[in-house]
ChimeraX commands (.cxc) that place a marker at each C-alpha (Angstrom):
marker #1 position -22.90,-84.87,-136.97 radius 0.5
marker #1 position -22.32,-84.73,-140.99 radius 0.5
marker #1 position -25.07,-81.55,-141.16 radius 0.5
marker #1 position -22.20,-79.84,-138.09 radius 0.5
marker #1 position -19.38,-80.71,-139.95 radius 0.5
marker #1 position -20.35,-79.35,-143.01 radius 0.5
marker #1 position -21.51,-75.68,-141.46 radius 0.5
marker #1 position -17.96,-76.46,-139.24 radius 0.5
marker #1 position -16.28,-76.49,-142.61 radius 0.5
marker #1 position -18.36,-73.74,-144.58 radius 0.5
marker #1 position -17.96,-71.90,-141.66 radius 0.5
marker #1 position -13.69,-72.17,-141.64 radius 0.5
marker #1 position -13.55,-71.98,-145.13 radius 0.5
marker #1 position -15.70,-68.27,-145.14 radius 0.5
marker #1 position -13.36,-66.89,-142.37 radius 0.5
marker #1 position -11.55,-63.70,-143.21 radius 0.5
marker #1 position -10.33,-63.03,-139.99 radius 0.5
marker #1 position -8.37,-66.01,-139.07 radius 0.5
marker #1 position -5.21,-67.44,-141.51 radius 0.5
marker #1 position -7.04,-70.91,-140.88 radius 0.5
marker #1 position -9.73,-70.29,-143.79 radius 0.5
marker #1 position -6.81,-69.30,-145.82 radius 0.5
marker #1 position -4.35,-72.32,-145.12 radius 0.5
marker #1 position -3.06,-74.57,-147.82 radius 0.5
marker #1 position -5.00,-77.55,-145.63 radius 0.5
marker #1 position -8.35,-75.75,-146.10 radius 0.5
marker #1 position -7.74,-74.41,-149.68 radius 0.5
marker #1 position -6.46,-77.73,-150.89 radius 0.5
marker #1 position -9.48,-79.95,-149.28 radius 0.5
marker #1 position -6.97,-81.33,-146.95 radius 0.5
marker #1 position -8.56,-82.25,-144.51 radius 0.5
marker #1 position -10.91,-85.16,-143.87 radius 0.5
marker #1 position -12.72,-84.14,-140.73 radius 0.5
marker #1 position -13.79,-81.09,-138.69 radius 0.5
marker #1 position -14.25,-82.24,-135.20 radius 0.5
marker #1 position -15.95,-80.05,-132.88 radius 0.5
marker #1 position -15.15,-79.63,-129.42 radius 0.5
marker #1 position -17.42,-78.54,-126.68 radius 0.5
marker #1 position -16.67,-76.14,-123.81 radius 0.5
marker #1 position -16.60,-78.15,-120.46 radius 0.5
marker #1 position -18.60,-77.00,-117.48 radius 0.5
marker #1 position -18.07,-77.13,-114.24 radius 0.5
marker #1 position -19.94,-81.00,-113.76 radius 0.5
marker #1 position -17.77,-82.46,-116.39 radius 0.5
marker #1 position -14.63,-80.82,-114.80 radius 0.5
marker #1 position -15.76,-83.47,-112.05 radius 0.5
marker #1 position -16.19,-86.16,-114.10 radius 0.5
marker #1 position -12.75,-85.36,-115.45 radius 0.5
marker #1 position -10.90,-85.29,-112.10 radius 0.5
marker #1 position -12.88,-88.51,-110.81 radius 0.5
marker #1 position -11.76,-90.56,-113.96 radius 0.5
marker #1 position -7.85,-88.97,-113.46 radius 0.5
marker #1 position -8.55,-90.69,-109.56 radius 0.5
marker #1 position -9.64,-93.81,-111.19 radius 0.5
marker #1 position -6.91,-93.64,-114.11 radius 0.5
marker #1 position -4.11,-94.05,-111.32 radius 0.5
marker #1 position -6.03,-96.75,-108.94 radius 0.5
marker #1 position -6.68,-93.65,-106.36 radius 0.5
marker #1 position -9.33,-93.17,-103.67 radius 0.5
marker #1 position -11.20,-89.81,-104.07 radius 0.5
marker #1 position -13.77,-87.91,-102.36 radius 0.5
marker #1 position -16.70,-85.93,-103.29 radius 0.5
marker #1 position -14.79,-82.88,-101.60 radius 0.5
marker #1 position -11.61,-83.32,-103.42 radius 0.5
marker #1 position -13.54,-83.50,-107.10 radius 0.5
marker #1 position -15.16,-80.03,-105.61 radius 0.5
marker #1 position -12.04,-78.56,-105.01 radius 0.5
marker #1 position -9.93,-78.96,-108.44 radius 0.5
marker #1 position -12.96,-78.24,-110.46 radius 0.5
marker #1 position -12.42,-74.99,-108.36 radius 0.5
marker #1 position -8.98,-74.36,-108.65 radius 0.5
marker #1 position -10.09,-74.28,-113.34 radius 0.5
marker #1 position -10.27,-71.50,-114.87 radius 0.5
marker #1 position -13.61,-70.30,-116.22 radius 0.5
marker #1 position -15.16,-68.35,-118.72 radius 0.5
marker #1 position -16.18,-65.61,-119.42 radius 0.5
marker #1 position -15.08,-63.79,-116.54 radius 0.5
marker #1 position -18.58,-62.39,-115.48 radius 0.5
marker #1 position -20.44,-65.91,-115.60 radius 0.5
marker #1 position -17.53,-68.38,-115.37 radius 0.5
marker #1 position -19.55,-71.12,-116.97 radius 0.5
marker #1 position -16.81,-72.83,-119.26 radius 0.5
marker #1 position -13.36,-74.25,-118.22 radius 0.5
marker #1 position -10.84,-72.54,-120.38 radius 0.5
marker #1 position -8.83,-74.95,-120.27 radius 0.5
marker #1 position -10.98,-78.09,-120.26 radius 0.5
marker #1 position -9.42,-80.95,-118.38 radius 0.5
marker #1 position -6.00,-80.50,-119.80 radius 0.5
marker #1 position -4.51,-79.58,-116.52 radius 0.5
marker #1 position -6.98,-81.84,-113.98 radius 0.5
marker #1 position -4.79,-84.66,-113.80 radius 0.5
marker #1 position -1.67,-82.59,-112.54 radius 0.5
marker #1 position -3.66,-81.05,-109.59 radius 0.5
marker #1 position -4.90,-84.28,-108.44 radius 0.5
marker #1 position -1.42,-84.57,-106.51 radius 0.5
marker #1 position -2.41,-82.06,-104.14 radius 0.5
marker #1 position -4.81,-84.75,-102.42 radius 0.5
marker #1 position -2.77,-87.13,-102.03 radius 0.5
marker #1 position -1.53,-88.49,-98.48 radius 0.5
marker link #1:1,2 radius 0.2
marker link #1:2,3 radius 0.2
marker link #1:3,4 radius 0.2
marker link #1:4,5 radius 0.2
marker link #1:5,6 radius 0.2
marker link #1:6,7 radius 0.2
marker link #1:7,8 radius 0.2
marker link #1:8,9 radius 0.2
marker link #1:9,10 radius 0.2
marker link #1:10,11 radius 0.2
marker link #1:11,12 radius 0.2
marker link #1:12,13 radius 0.2
marker link #1:13,14 radius 0.2
marker link #1:14,15 radius 0.2
marker link #1:15,16 radius 0.2
marker link #1:16,17 radius 0.2
marker link #1:17,18 radius 0.2
marker link #1:18,19 radius 0.2
marker link #1:19,20 radius 0.2
marker link #1:20,21 radius 0.2
marker link #1:21,22 radius 0.2
marker link #1:22,23 radius 0.2
marker link #1:23,24 radius 0.2
marker link #1:24,25 radius 0.2
marker link #1:25,26 radius 0.2
marker link #1:26,27 radius 0.2
marker link #1:27,28 radius 0.2
marker link #1:28,29 radius 0.2
marker link #1:29,30 radius 0.2
marker link #1:30,31 radius 0.2
marker link #1:31,32 radius 0.2
marker link #1:32,33 radius 0.2
marker link #1:33,34 radius 0.2
marker link #1:34,35 radius 0.2
marker link #1:35,36 radius 0.2
marker link #1:36,37 radius 0.2
marker link #1:37,38 radius 0.2
marker link #1:38,39 radius 0.2
marker link #1:39,40 radius 0.2
marker link #1:40,41 radius 0.2
marker link #1:41,42 radius 0.2
marker link #1:42,43 radius 0.2
marker link #1:43,44 radius 0.2
marker link #1:44,45 radius 0.2
marker link #1:45,46 radius 0.2
marker link #1:46,47 radius 0.2
marker link #1:47,48 radius 0.2
marker link #1:48,49 radius 0.2
marker link #1:49,50 radius 0.2
marker link #1:50,51 radius 0.2
marker link #1:51,52 radius 0.2
marker link #1:52,53 radius 0.2
marker link #1:53,54 radius 0.2
marker link #1:54,55 radius 0.2
marker link #1:55,56 radius 0.2
marker link #1:56,57 radius 0.2
marker link #1:57,58 radius 0.2
marker link #1:58,59 radius 0.2
marker link #1:59,60 radius 0.2
marker link #1:60,61 radius 0.2
marker link #1:61,62 radius 0.2
marker link #1:62,63 radius 0.2
marker link #1:63,64 radius 0.2
marker link #1:64,65 radius 0.2
marker link #1:65,66 radius 0.2
marker link #1:66,67 radius 0.2
marker link #1:67,68 radius 0.2
marker link #1:68,69 radius 0.2
marker link #1:69,70 radius 0.2
marker link #1:70,71 radius 0.2
marker link #1:71,72 radius 0.2
marker link #1:72,73 radius 0.2
marker link #1:73,74 radius 0.2
marker link #1:74,75 radius 0.2
marker link #1:75,76 radius 0.2
marker link #1:76,77 radius 0.2
marker link #1:77,78 radius 0.2
marker link #1:78,79 radius 0.2
marker link #1:79,80 radius 0.2
marker link #1:80,81 radius 0.2
marker link #1:81,82 radius 0.2
marker link #1:82,83 radius 0.2
marker link #1:83,84 radius 0.2
marker link #1:84,85 radius 0.2
marker link #1:85,86 radius 0.2
marker link #1:86,87 radius 0.2
marker link #1:87,88 radius 0.2
marker link #1:88,89 radius 0.2
marker link #1:89,90 radius 0.2
marker link #1:90,91 radius 0.2
marker link #1:91,92 radius 0.2
marker link #1:92,93 radius 0.2
marker link #1:93,94 radius 0.2
marker link #1:94,95 radius 0.2
marker link #1:95,96 radius 0.2
marker link #1:96,97 radius 0.2
marker link #1:97,98 radius 0.2
marker link #1:98,99 radius 0.2
view
């Protein structure tokens, strides 16, 4: 994690195409940690859907998990590998599968 964090911080500071690298937060070293978030793939979204059902103590089927995962938008457009919204709206989508 320390190697990844230092590389990420250096990349942000050196960034010339975003305002974040030039912000006071970065320039004055006010950020304690940079936490990278890896993009979620289809099977990760299914796990998010399963967790959403379980957190509400609801029963689910494998088919429901697949349907919810298929409702999400994936990028890049051609390959559709990564969920563009992560798991943010998954919990809202389980309402479609309630009796």
